[in-house]
C-alpha positions as CSV (number, residue, x, y, z in Angstrom):
1,M,-24.1,-52.0,155.3
2,K,-25.5,-48.8,155.7
3,A,-25.7,-46.4,158.8
4,N,-29.3,-47.8,159.7
5,E,-28.4,-51.2,159.1
6,L,-25.3,-50.8,161.6
7,S,-27.5,-49.0,164.3
8,E,-30.2,-51.9,163.9
9,Q,-27.4,-54.5,164.0
10,I,-25.9,-53.0,167.5
11,H,-29.3,-52.8,169.0
12,S,-29.9,-56.3,168.1
13,G,-26.6,-57.3,169.8
14,Q,-25.3,-58.5,166.4
15,I,-22.6,-56.3,166.7
16,K,-20.3,-57.7,169.5
17,D,-18.0,-55.5,171.9
18,N,-14.5,-54.8,170.7
19,T,-15.8,-55.2,167.0
20,K,-13.7,-52.7,164.4
21,I,-15.7,-50.9,161.5
22,K,-14.1,-49.5,158.3
23,V,-15.8,-46.6,157.0
24,I,-15.5,-46.9,153.4
25,D,-16.3,-44.1,150.7
26,E,-18.4,-46.4,148.0
27,L,-17.5,-43.7,145.3
28,T,-13.8,-44.0,145.7
29,G,-13.6,-47.4,147.3
30,N,-11.3,-45.8,149.8
31,C,-11.2,-46.1,153.6
32,I,-12.1,-43.1,155.5
33,S,-12.0,-43.8,158.8
34,K,-12.4,-46.8,161.3
35,I,-14.5,-47.1,164.4
36,E,-14.8,-49.4,167.0
37,Y,-18.0,-50.7,169.0
38,K,-16.6,-50.8,172.5
39,N,-18.6,-50.5,175.9
40,Q,-21.7,-49.7,173.6
41,R,-20.2,-46.9,171.7
42,L,-19.1,-45.9,168.7
43,N,-15.5,-44.9,169.2
44,W,-14.0,-43.2,166.2
45,I,-10.1,-44.6,166.0
46,S,-9.0,-41.1,164.5
47,G,-10.5,-39.5,167.3
48,E,-12.9,-37.1,165.2
49,F,-16.3,-38.0,165.4
50,D,-18.0,-37.0,161.9
51,T,-21.6,-37.6,162.2
52,S,-22.1,-36.7,158.5
53,F,-21.0,-40.1,157.6
54,L,-24.2,-41.6,159.4
55,C,-26.1,-39.6,156.9
56,N,-24.0,-39.8,153.8
57,I,-25.4,-42.8,151.3
58,D,-22.3,-43.1,149.7
59,I,-20.7,-44.3,153.0
60,E,-20.4,-47.9,153.6
61,F,-19.7,-49.7,157.0
62,V,-18.0,-52.8,157.0
63,I,-17.3,-55.0,159.9
64,E,-13.5,-56.3,160.1
65,E,-13.2,-60.2,160.8
66,N,-11.5,-61.0,164.0
67,K,-8.0,-62.3,163.0
68,E,-6.5,-63.8,166.2
69,I,-5.7,-67.5,166.2
70,E,-7.6,-69.1,169.1
71,E,-4.9,-70.9,171.5
72,I,-4.9,-74.7,171.5
73,N,-6.2,-76.6,174.4
74,E,-3.4,-78.8,176.4
75,D,-5.9,-81.6,176.9
76,E,-5.9,-82.2,173.1
77,F,-2.3,-83.1,173.1
78,L,-2.3,-85.2,176.0
79,G,0.0,-83.2,178.2
80,L,2.7,-83.4,174.9
81,D,5.0,-80.2,175.1
82,I,4.3,-79.3,171.4
83,Y,0.8,-77.3,172.5
84,S,3.0,-74.9,174.6
85,K,5.2,-74.4,171.5
86,M,2.1,-73.8,169.3
87,N,0.7,-71.6,171.8
88,K,3.8,-69.4,171.7
89,I,3.9,-69.3,168.1
90,I,-0.3,-68.6,167.9
91,R,0.8,-65.7,170.4
92,A,3.5,-64.3,168.5
93,V,0.7,-64.2,165.2
94,N,-1.7,-62.4,167.0
95,K,0.5,-59.7,168.3
96,L,2.2,-59.4,164.8
97,N,-1.5,-59.1,163.5
98,K,-2.3,-56.1,166.2
99,E,1.2,-54.2,165.5
100,R,0.1,-54.6,161.5
101,E,-3.7,-53.1,162.3
102,E,-2.1,-50.1,164.5
103,K,0.1,-48.6,161.7
């Protein structure tokens, strides 16, 4: 999506808090930067706010999908001990995903 579409989606509430967005150069296909929509603000993860990206027609904004796995409800397993083991595995996978994204 282009900058104006991103702005419209933020305004309409389609972009949720803590959404990560890649800034892609369409000409090269490279990810230039990442931004995060948090507390009604666009925060540039690189720390530098480059407004030229908002006006450049060759820039595309791509929403990153949430990669977290939801934990399993204990009631679904009727008190079996396996649910706690599965939740430990899910938390470990989510932690690894976060660590990989931060690199």
